[in-house]
N, C-alpha and C positions, 0 to 999 in steps of 0.2 A: 586520572585513576592517582592515588598514593600510593609508592612501591613500598614502604616503609613496613615491616614485619612487625610483629606483637612480640615480643620478645621472649613469651615461652613458648610461639614456634620455634623458637631456633633453639629451645632445649631439647636435647636431642639423649637417651640411654646411656650414653658416655659420660655425659656430662653433669647429668646426674650422680652419676656411680661415682665419678672423682672428688665431684663437692661433698658427697656425704663420708667420705673419708680424710675429706680437709676439718670438717667441724669435730668437734668433742664428741661430740653424740657416737660420730661415726667410728672416729679412733679407739674408744672407749669399745664402742661393737667389736671391730676388728681383733682387738686387745683379747675380749673373751673368748673369740672364734680359736685362736694359734692356743692359748692357754687351756683350754679344752684337748683342742689334738695333742697337743704336750702330752698333757696328764693321762688321754685316752692309748697314745702310743708307749710312753712309758708303763703305763699297767698293761697294756696287752704284751708287750717286750719282754719285761723284767718279770711278770708276774708282781701280784699285789703281797709282798714281802721282804722286812726288811727297809733298804732304804728308799727303795721305789714307794711304798704305802707312804712312806713318811714324805715323800714329793709330791705327792699326789695331795695328800691332806691337807700342806702348805698350800698347794697350788687352789684347793677348794677356800679354803680362809682368802688368800687373795682374791678372789673372782667373785665372793661372797661381800668378802670389803668396795670393792669396785664394786659392783651393781649397789649398795646400799649408797655409796657416798654419790656415784655418779645419776644413777636412773631413780633413784628415790630424792634423791638430792639433799642426803645429809650433810654434804659439805656444807651446806649453807644453814644448815639446824641451830636451833639455839645451841650452846653448851652445851648444857646436861641430855637434850636429848643424843646430842652425837657424843656423849662419853657414854649416854647408857646403851649406844647401839654400838660403839669399839668393845666396851667391856663385854657384851654379849655376844657377838662375835669370835673373841678371844679367846673365852670362855667355851660356849660351844664346839670349838678347835680344842679345846684341849681336854674339854669330855672326851671327844672321840680319840683325840692319843691316849687317852688315858684305859681307853675301854682296849682299842686296840694292843696299846702295850703290856696290859696286865693281861689279856689273854693270847696275846700270840710273844710274849715278851722272856 
């Protein structure tokens, strides 16, 4: 009988987890989780006033852009589509800043 194991059988949960964070997908997921936790902590600790609100909105823009470029694969999209997405994300963020600072500024 052959004692050679199938490579998949040797794969453990720990190996799968470390492999996930070595991939671009896993790294982007980890960055999104960390940014979300930082945003949440900033909002809870400092309240949604002034500088804290600005930081949370900027982090939200960063996350939206990261999701579009990495998970929706717009990084490799034709230039007109990517430019439209970048302008859309920046425009929505600017609108949110305008609404926040117009009401609370």
